[in-house]
N, C-alpha and C positions, 0 to 999 in steps of 0.2 A: 399451539405454543405462542405465547405473547411476549415477544422480545421488546423490551423497553429501553429507550435511550434518554439520557439526561445530560444536557449540554453543560459542560463545566467551564470551557474557555473558548474564545474566538480570537484569531489573529489575522491581520490584514497587512502583513509585512512584505509579501511577494507582489511584484508588479506584473507578473505574467502567470500562466497556468502552472499549477502544482503538478509535477509529473511523478514524484516518488516520495513516499514517507516510510521511515523505518524506525521502530522502537528498539532501544538498546535492551539487551537481555536482562539487565538489572532493573529495568522499569523506571530508571531515574531520569532519563531524557530521551528525546527523539529528534530526528532530523527531518526536514522537508526540503525537497529539491525542485526548483523550477529551472528554466533554461539559463537564466542569468544569475540566480542566487542559490546559495546553500545556507540554511539556517538551522541552528541547534537550539532546542527548547528544553527547559526543565519540565518534566511531565507532572510530578506531584504538585509543584508550586504553580505551574501554568505561566511560566515567565521565559523570556528570551535570554539565552546564554551568549550565543555568538552568531554573527552573521557574516557571510563571505560573498564577495562579488567577483566574477571573473569575466572579462570581456570575451574570452574564448568560448564561454558557455560551459555548462555542466551537462554531461551526457548520461551519467549513471552514478549511483552511490550505494554503499552498503556498509554496515558494521562488519568487521572481521569476526571470525568464529569465537575468539576469546574475549571480544569486546574491548580490546585495548586501542583499536584504531577505527576511525571512519575513513574508508577508502572511497575516493571519488575520482571519476574519469573526466578529464578536461583536455582538449586539444590532443587526443589520442595518447594521453599519458595518465598513469595511475599515481595519485597523490595519497600518501599515508599520513593522515592527521592524527597525531598522538593525543589521546583524550585526557592524559594526565597533565601535559604541559601546553595543550592547545596550540601546537605548532606542527607544521608539516615537516616530518623528519626524513622522508624519502620520496623521490619522484622517479618513476621508471616508465619506459614505453610499455604500452599494453592496453588491454581492455578488460572489462568485467564480464567474463564469459558466463557467469551464473546470473547475470541480470535477468529480470522478469521471472525470478523463481517463485513469485506469488501465484503463478499459473499452475504450480505443481504442489502436491502434498505427498512426500514419500511415505509418510506413516500410513496413509490409507491407499496409497498406490494409484492416485488419480491425478489427472491434469485436465485443464479446461481451455476452451478456445471460444472467445466471444465473437459473435458474427455481426456484420453490418446491420442486419435486420433486428438485432436485439436478442436473438437466440443464443444459448450457451451450450456448446457441445462438451460432453464429459466423456473422457476416455481413460483407459488404463495407461499408466506412465509408459509401459513397455510397448504400447500400440503406436503405429505410425499415424501421422496427422490425416492421411487419406483413408485410413481404416474407418469403418462405420463406428459412430460413437456408441458407448454403452447406453446412454440416454441423453435427451435434450431437454433443457429447461427453458420454458417460454413464458414471457410476461413483460419484459421490457419492450418499449415501443420505438426505441432508437438504438444506435450501435453501442456496444459495450466499450467503455473507456478503461475499466480496471476491474480486476477480480482478486480476491484474497480469501484463503481458507482460514476459518476460525481455528485457534489452537486445539480445540477439541476434536477436530477432524470430521465432525458430523455436519458442519454448516459452512456454506459458501456465501460470502458477501460480494455483491457486484455493484459497480457504479456505472451509470449510463449517461449518454447525451440526452436522455429524456428527463434528466435532472433528479432521478430517484436513486436511492440506495435500496437494494433488495437483499433479503436473506433467503437461502434455499436449504431445505432439508435434503441431504445427499443420500439418505437411506430411503426416504419416501418419495424422492424425486419431485418435490413440489415447493412452491413459494410459501414461506412462513412469515413474511413481513415485508412491508414496503413503506419507505419513509422519504418524504420530500424535505431534506435537511439542508439543501443548498439552493441558491437562486441561479445556479449555472450548472454546466456539466460536472458530474462527480468524477474526478480524474485520479484520485489516489485514496487508498485505504490501508490502514495498518492496525494491528492489535498488539497489546502488551502480552507478556509470556503466558499469563493465566487467562487471558481473554476477557478480563473485567473492564478494560479500557480500550477505546477505539479512537483513532485519529483519522480524519477525512480531509481531503482537499478538493478544490474545484478549479475550473478553468479561469475564473477571475482572480485566482491567487489567494483565496480565503482558506484558512486552516481552522478546523473545529475539533475540540477534544471532548469526548463523551465518556460517561459511565454507561456500561452496557450490562443488562441483566437478561440472562437466558435461563428460563425455568428448567429445572431438572438437571 
């Protein structure tokens, strides 16, 4: 399988490491989060829509289930940013308990755990983290910074401190693509709903938007 990537846009708006990227279910825009900034971009146009700075820092972010709000956590509070009026309409104490859901794929019943040595342990979602993994994916040479399931549920993408992005076939349990797409640690990965576009971020704060083609 030859997975091809075509770079469409590059952004250098963040001043520190990108820690989270999320694509809206409509495919019209995406957010990127670093410790100090939260930025929203138009995905088809490849342009910046809004940028936010908070001295308290951003700890987590996600679009809500119906796509009407961007919920972000700052200073132990949840902020609900209304995407129609681009204003925060509610702030409540709390945390994003579903944060880091990129490590799981309920549709295929799997979860992953990246190790310091670059190995990736794959388990059933119902398994405990100390249970033996179903299988282990090996190929990275440094610790795993981020992992994300492709929407088709058959492929896992991982970003590492070895500065590579790798794709893995979850049925064959093997690496099916390796790309040196950033000049620093690959720290965030997101796909649009149909998996035709991918957004990646790195430790230096760079964001890249890709067209992705997966044969078959």
